C-alpha positions as CSV (number, residue, x, y, z in Angstrom):
1,M,160.0,372.7,124.2
2,S,158.4,370.8,121.4
3,T,157.7,372.8,118.2
4,H,155.4,370.3,116.6
5,C,151.6,370.9,116.7
6,D,150.0,369.1,119.7
7,I,146.8,368.3,117.7
8,S,147.8,366.6,114.5
9,C,145.7,364.2,112.5
10,R,147.7,361.3,114.1
11,S,147.3,362.6,117.6
12,F,143.6,363.4,117.5
13,A,142.6,359.8,118.0
14,V,145.2,359.5,120.7
15,L,143.6,362.5,122.5
16,L,140.3,360.8,122.5
17,A,141.8,357.6,123.9
18,V,143.6,359.6,126.6
19,A,140.4,361.4,127.5
20,A,138.5,358.2,127.7
21,A,141.1,356.6,129.9
22,S,141.0,359.7,132.2
23,C,137.3,359.4,132.5
24,A,137.5,355.7,133.3
25,T,140.1,356.1,136.0
26,S,138.9,359.3,137.7
27,F,135.8,360.1,139.7
28,A,136.5,363.9,139.5
29,R,133.8,366.2,138.1
30,A,134.8,368.1,135.0
31,D,135.0,371.3,137.0
32,E,137.0,369.6,139.8
33,P,139.9,367.8,138.0
34,W,141.9,367.9,141.2
35,Q,139.7,365.3,142.8
36,G,141.3,362.7,140.5
37,P,144.9,361.9,139.4
38,P,147.5,363.3,139.9
39,I,146.2,365.5,142.7
40,N,143.7,363.1,144.4
41,Y,142.7,365.8,146.9
42,R,140.4,363.6,149.1
43,T,142.7,360.6,149.3
44,A,146.2,361.9,149.2
45,T,148.2,361.9,152.5
46,A,148.4,365.3,154.1
47,N,151.7,366.8,155.0
48,D,150.6,370.1,156.4
49,A,151.1,371.6,159.9
50,I,148.0,370.0,161.3
51,A,148.9,366.5,160.1
52,K,152.4,367.0,161.6
53,L,150.9,368.2,164.9
54,Q,148.5,365.3,165.0
55,A,151.4,362.9,164.6
56,K,153.1,364.5,167.6
57,L,149.9,364.2,169.6
58,D,149.5,360.5,168.7
59,S,153.1,359.7,169.6
60,G,153.0,361.6,172.9
61,K,155.7,364.0,171.8
62,T,153.4,366.9,172.5
63,W,150.0,367.5,174.0
64,L,147.2,370.1,174.2
65,T,146.0,371.7,177.4
66,Y,142.4,372.4,178.0
67,R,141.3,375.7,179.6
68,P,137.8,376.4,180.8
69,G,136.1,379.0,178.6
70,Q,138.6,378.8,175.7
71,G,139.1,375.1,175.5
72,Y,142.2,374.1,173.5
73,L,142.6,377.5,171.8
74,K,145.7,378.8,173.5
75,S,147.4,375.5,173.5
76,V,146.7,375.0,169.7
77,L,148.0,378.5,168.9
78,K,151.2,377.7,170.9
79,A,151.7,374.3,169.3
80,L,151.4,375.9,165.8
81,D,153.4,379.0,166.6
82,I,150.5,381.4,165.8
83,P,150.7,384.7,167.7
84,E,147.7,385.8,169.7
85,S,148.3,389.3,168.3
86,S,147.1,388.0,164.9
87,Q,143.5,388.0,166.3
88,V,140.9,389.5,164.0
89,L,137.1,389.3,164.6
90,V,134.3,388.6,162.2
91,H,130.6,388.9,163.2
92,S,128.9,387.9,160.0
93,K,127.2,384.4,160.0
94,T,129.3,383.1,157.1
95,S,131.0,380.1,158.5
96,L,130.5,376.6,160.0
97,Q,129.4,377.7,163.5
98,R,127.0,380.4,162.3
99,S,124.6,379.9,165.2
100,K,127.4,380.9,167.6
101,I,128.3,384.1,165.7
102,S,126.7,387.5,166.0
103,P,127.8,391.2,166.5
104,R,127.7,390.4,170.3
105,T,129.8,387.3,169.9
106,P,132.1,387.6,167.0
107,R,134.2,384.7,165.7
108,A,138.0,385.1,166.3
109,I,140.5,384.2,163.6
110,Y,144.2,383.7,164.3
111,F,146.8,383.0,161.7
112,N,150.4,382.6,160.7
113,D,151.9,382.0,157.3
114,D,150.5,378.5,156.9
115,V,147.5,378.0,159.2
116,Y,144.2,379.8,160.0
117,I,142.3,379.1,163.3
118,G,138.7,379.9,163.9
119,W,137.2,380.1,167.4
120,C,133.8,381.0,168.7
121,V,132.6,381.8,172.2
122,D,131.0,378.7,173.6
123,G,131.8,377.0,170.3
124,D,131.6,373.2,169.9
125,L,134.6,373.2,167.6
126,I,137.9,374.9,166.7
127,E,137.9,375.3,162.9
128,V,141.2,375.1,161.0
129,S,142.2,375.9,157.5
130,S,145.8,374.8,156.8
131,V,148.0,375.1,153.8
132,D,149.4,371.7,152.6
133,P,152.5,372.3,150.4
134,K,151.0,370.2,147.6
135,L,147.3,369.9,148.2
136,G,146.6,373.6,149.0
137,A,143.9,374.3,151.6
138,L,142.9,371.5,153.9
139,F,140.1,371.9,156.4
140,Y,139.9,370.4,159.9
141,T,137.8,370.6,163.1
142,L,138.9,370.0,166.7
143,S,136.2,369.2,169.2
144,Q,136.2,371.6,172.2
145,E,134.9,368.8,174.4
146,R,137.6,368.0,177.0
147,V,139.4,364.8,176.4
148,T,140.8,362.8,179.4
149,S,143.7,360.5,179.3
150,P,144.5,358.1,177.6
151,A,142.5,359.5,174.7
152,K,144.0,362.4,172.8
153,P,142.4,365.4,171.1
154,R,142.0,364.7,167.4
155,F,141.9,367.0,164.4
156,V,139.3,365.7,162.0
157,R,139.9,366.4,158.3
158,D,136.9,367.5,156.2
159,K,136.9,366.2,152.7
160,G,133.7,367.6,151.3
161,Q,131.4,369.9,153.3
162,C,133.8,372.8,153.5
163,L,134.4,372.7,149.7
164,A,130.9,373.9,149.1
165,C,132.2,377.4,149.9
166,H,136.0,376.9,149.7
167,A,136.4,375.6,146.1
168,S,134.9,378.1,143.7
169,T,135.8,381.0,141.5
170,R,136.3,382.9,144.8
171,T,139.2,380.6,145.6
172,E,140.7,380.5,142.0
173,S,138.7,377.3,141.4
174,V,140.9,375.2,143.7
175,P,140.4,374.3,147.4
176,G,141.2,377.6,149.1
177,H,140.5,380.3,151.6
178,V,138.0,383.2,151.3
179,I,137.8,386.7,152.8
180,R,134.4,388.2,152.3
181,S,133.0,391.7,153.0
182,V,129.2,391.8,153.3
183,Y,126.4,394.0,154.6
184,V,125.0,392.5,157.9
185,D,122.1,393.2,160.1
186,G,121.9,393.3,163.9
187,R,121.9,389.5,164.1
188,G,125.0,389.1,161.9
189,L,123.0,387.9,158.9
190,P,124.1,389.0,155.4
191,V,121.3,391.2,154.1
192,P,119.7,389.8,150.9
193,G,120.1,391.9,147.8
194,T,123.1,393.8,149.0
195,S,126.6,393.7,147.5
196,T,129.1,391.1,148.6
197,Y,132.9,391.4,148.0
198,T,135.7,388.9,147.9
199,T,138.5,391.1,149.2
200,D,142.3,391.1,148.8
201,H,145.0,393.7,148.6
202,E,143.6,394.9,145.2
203,S,140.2,395.7,146.7
204,P,139.3,399.4,147.3
205,I,139.4,400.1,151.0
206,E,135.8,401.3,150.9
207,E,134.7,397.8,149.9
208,R,136.6,396.0,152.7
209,F,135.7,394.7,156.2
210,G,131.9,394.4,156.0
211,G,130.9,392.0,158.7
212,W,134.2,392.5,160.5
213,Y,135.4,394.5,163.5
214,V,138.4,396.7,162.9
215,T,140.7,398.4,165.4
216,G,143.2,401.0,164.3
217,T,143.5,404.4,162.7
218,H,143.3,405.1,159.0
219,G,142.7,408.8,158.7
220,Q,140.0,409.9,156.2
221,M,139.8,406.5,154.5
222,R,136.5,404.7,155.2
223,H,135.6,401.0,155.2
224,L,132.5,398.8,155.9
225,G,133.8,397.5,159.3
226,N,132.3,398.1,162.7
227,A,128.9,399.0,161.1
228,L,125.5,397.3,160.8
229,V,122.6,397.7,158.4
230,T,119.9,399.8,160.0
231,D,117.8,401.0,157.1
232,R,116.0,398.1,155.5
233,F,114.8,400.2,152.6
234,D,118.4,401.3,151.7
235,P,120.5,398.7,153.4
236,E,123.8,399.7,151.8
237,K,123.5,403.2,153.3
238,I,125.5,402.6,156.5
239,D,127.4,405.1,158.7
240,T,131.0,404.4,157.8
241,N,132.1,407.4,159.8
242,A,130.8,405.8,163.0
243,G,133.0,402.7,162.3
244,A,136.1,404.6,161.4
245,N,139.3,404.9,163.4
246,C,138.1,402.6,166.2
247,R,140.5,401.8,169.1
248,D,138.1,400.2,171.5
249,L,135.6,397.5,170.7
250,S,134.1,397.2,174.2
251,K,131.2,399.4,173.2
252,H,130.2,396.8,170.7
253,F,130.5,393.6,172.7
254,D,132.1,392.0,175.8
255,V,135.8,391.6,174.9
256,K,136.7,389.6,178.0
257,P,136.2,386.1,176.6
258,Y,138.8,386.8,173.8
259,L,142.5,386.4,174.0
260,T,143.0,390.1,173.1
261,P,140.6,393.1,172.8
262,H,141.8,393.8,169.2
263,S,140.9,393.2,165.6
264,D,143.9,394.9,164.3
265,I,143.6,396.6,160.9
266,V,147.2,395.7,160.0
267,A,146.5,392.0,160.7
268,L,143.4,392.3,158.5
269,L,145.4,393.8,155.6
270,V,148.0,391.0,155.8
271,L,145.3,388.4,156.1
272,Q,143.6,389.7,152.9
273,H,146.9,389.7,151.0
274,Q,148.0,386.2,152.0
275,V,144.7,384.4,151.5
276,K,144.6,385.1,147.7
277,M,148.4,384.5,147.5
278,H,147.9,381.1,149.0
279,N,145.1,380.4,146.5
280,L,147.2,381.5,143.5
281,I,150.1,379.3,144.6
282,A,147.8,376.3,144.9
283,R,146.3,377.0,141.5
284,A,149.8,377.2,140.0
285,G,150.7,373.9,141.5
286,Y,147.5,372.2,140.5
287,E,147.5,373.4,137.0
288,T,151.1,372.4,136.5
289,R,150.7,368.9,137.9
290,L,147.6,368.3,135.8
291,A,149.3,369.6,132.7
292,M,152.4,367.4,133.3
293,H,150.2,364.4,134.0
294,Q,148.2,364.8,130.8
295,Q,151.4,365.5,128.9
296,R,153.0,362.3,130.0
297,E,149.9,360.4,129.0
298,M,149.9,362.0,125.6
299,N,153.6,361.5,125.0
300,K,153.3,357.8,126.1
301,A,150.4,357.3,123.7
302,L,152.3,359.0,120.8
303,G,155.5,357.0,121.5
304,E,157.4,360.2,122.2
305,P,159.9,360.9,125.0
306,I,157.8,360.8,128.2
307,D,159.0,364.2,129.6
308,Q,159.0,366.1,126.3
309,M,157.6,369.5,126.9
310,R,154.6,370.3,124.8
311,E,153.5,373.8,123.8
312,S,150.1,373.3,125.4
313,T,151.8,372.4,128.7
314,Y,153.9,375.5,128.6
315,R,150.8,377.7,127.9
316,R,149.0,376.2,130.9
317,I,152.0,376.9,133.1
318,K,152.2,380.5,131.8
319,S,148.5,381.1,132.3
320,A,148.7,380.2,136.0
321,G,152.1,381.7,136.6
322,E,151.5,385.2,135.3
323,P,148.6,386.1,137.6
324,L,150.7,384.8,140.5
325,L,153.6,387.0,139.5
326,R,151.4,390.1,139.2
327,Y,149.8,389.5,142.5
328,M,152.9,388.7,144.4
329,L,154.6,391.8,143.1
330,F,151.5,394.0,144.1
331,V,151.1,395.3,140.6
332,D,147.4,396.2,141.1
333,E,147.5,397.0,144.8
334,A,144.9,399.5,146.0
335,A,146.9,402.5,147.4
336,L,146.4,403.8,150.9
337,T,145.4,407.5,151.0
338,D,146.2,408.0,154.7
339,P,148.6,406.3,157.1
340,V,147.4,403.1,158.9
341,V,148.3,402.3,162.5
342,G,147.2,399.1,164.3
343,T,146.3,398.8,168.0
344,S,148.1,395.6,168.9
345,S,151.6,394.2,168.7
346,F,150.8,392.4,165.5
347,A,153.0,394.6,163.2
348,K,156.0,394.2,165.4
349,D,155.4,390.4,165.8
350,F,155.0,389.9,162.1
351,V,158.1,391.7,161.1
352,A,160.2,389.9,163.6
353,R,159.5,386.6,161.9
354,G,161.1,387.5,158.6
355,P,164.6,386.6,157.3
356,R,166.7,389.7,156.6
357,D,169.5,390.6,154.2
358,S,172.9,392.0,155.1
359,K,171.3,395.5,155.3
360,G,168.6,394.3,157.7
361,R,165.8,394.4,155.1
362,S,162.9,392.0,155.0
363,L,160.0,391.4,152.7
364,R,157.8,391.5,155.9
365,E,158.6,395.2,156.6
366,F,155.6,397.4,156.4
367,D,155.1,400.8,154.7
368,L,151.5,401.6,155.8
369,Q,151.7,405.1,154.5
370,R,150.7,404.5,150.9
371,W,151.2,400.7,150.5
372,L,151.0,397.7,152.7
373,F,154.7,396.6,152.5
374,Q,157.8,398.6,152.0
375,Y,159.2,396.1,149.4
376,P,156.5,394.9,146.9
377,C,157.1,391.2,146.8
378,S,155.1,388.7,148.8
379,F,156.7,387.3,151.9
380,L,155.1,383.9,151.0
381,I,157.9,383.4,148.5
382,H,159.6,382.0,151.6
383,S,156.8,379.5,152.3
384,E,156.9,375.8,152.0
385,A,154.0,376.0,149.6
386,W,156.1,378.1,147.2
387,D,159.1,375.8,147.5
388,N,157.0,372.7,146.7
389,L,155.6,374.1,143.5
390,P,156.4,371.6,140.6
391,K,159.8,372.3,139.0
392,P,158.4,373.5,135.7
393,M,156.4,376.1,137.4
394,L,159.2,377.2,139.7
395,D,161.6,377.4,136.7
396,Y,159.0,379.6,134.9
397,L,158.4,381.9,137.9
398,Y,162.1,382.3,138.7
399,E,163.0,383.0,135.1
400,R,160.2,385.6,134.8
401,L,161.1,387.2,138.2
402,W,164.7,387.5,137.1
403,T,163.7,389.3,133.9
404,I,161.3,391.6,135.8
405,L,163.6,392.5,138.7
406,N,166.7,393.2,136.5
407,G,164.8,395.3,134.1
408,Q,164.8,393.0,131.0
409,D,161.0,392.8,130.9
410,Q,159.9,395.6,128.7
411,S,156.2,394.6,128.5
412,G,155.1,397.5,130.6
413,R,153.0,395.2,132.8
414,F,155.4,395.7,135.8
415,D,156.2,399.4,135.3
416,M,154.8,400.3,138.8
417,L,157.9,398.7,140.3
418,S,160.5,401.4,140.7
419,T,164.2,400.7,140.0
420,A,164.8,401.0,143.7
421,D,162.0,398.4,144.4
422,R,163.5,396.0,141.9
423,E,167.0,396.3,143.2
424,A,166.0,395.9,146.8
425,I,163.8,392.8,146.2
426,L,166.5,391.2,144.1
427,T,169.1,391.7,146.8
428,I,166.8,390.6,149.6
429,L,165.9,387.4,147.7
430,R,169.5,386.7,146.8
431,E,170.5,386.9,150.4
432,T,167.5,385.2,152.1
433,K,166.1,382.7,149.6
434,P,168.0,379.4,149.4
435,N,168.1,377.3,146.2
436,L,167.7,380.2,143.8
437,P,168.7,379.3,140.2
438,M,172.3,379.8,139.4
439,S,171.5,382.7,137.1
440,W,170.4,384.7,140.1
441,R,173.8,384.3,141.7
442,T,175.6,386.2,138.9
443,E,175.6,389.9,138.3
444,N,173.2,391.5,135.9
């Protein structure tokens, strides 16, 4: 790392020149630097699961089957290896096909580690949010109109409209995913003047699931799901007891058009965790690529080694890396005060997907007594998005993880991790995560 000051008398003029050049070559807004180099969000070639599936469709290596009533839904889920048991149901009018959504016709969401699918009863489109390993969240639609041969169904990538909601402080200021909890009326409309929450695994349970259906048991804990606003004078006064520990949604709406009758609470908890995790990974990648790009321009202008690490670059990597570390290790996770049990096969299906160490342990194993997972380290460390983080960020994260898990970190910021947690996570990662730094392969 360079020890000289980034902003010297000599380099100040260079900074101005570099900034001017950036403005001249980039159409990005000041608050959207990822629109220009080196990210080029709108123009860069996608390499996510949807782009790969479309290539197979175009080449004839695979195809999608249309089914009356559900269109291409089942075929899309099968092609993307998304389990039907991941179904969760949202009835707030807070997405693209809002006219199709209501408490009587909730929108279904299906997901795996990389893709989110949105489907509405009698919907015109299947909505897709997919994680590109370098670009973060990409958004697509697939028409539900039946396509006859020789034409092929086509996923159409959105490059602007979706970002109105999916690129803000709610998504870590990068293109990302959002899980909201809102107070809704009988039509599914968010009630003006009421609270709205962006939820993740750090959110109190009592703030979660507003505008969602929830199936499963959770003891004395209460949430905002399965409930509607009925008092227009005190709209946040809803009957949370009536919506608690629900096992059957048929009293709320006709479940027959859906692939399953569930909106499993365990699936919802996983969804809330991984959405923010994806956003933090994307932010870490964006911030590092932007910092390295600007560093190269600076070093070139100053006549210094092109890859010389500057103090300012390291600070930017750290500022994006530390929040990711804290979140992935569940440092501020909201504790469960009662056991949680879902109603579908989601928990079993989810755990079965995970790599296991020699003792049979996986980061996907649930606790569901006090915490979401048994081992507090995000399973998305096994994702393609994580593996494609820029090397300086990966180097930083792995170095910090090593010091945290082997007890060298004495900052106190990770004290909630027990010695047993650290040892288990360290062993699981050593045995299931390829391409760890060599330092991880040696004893403490």
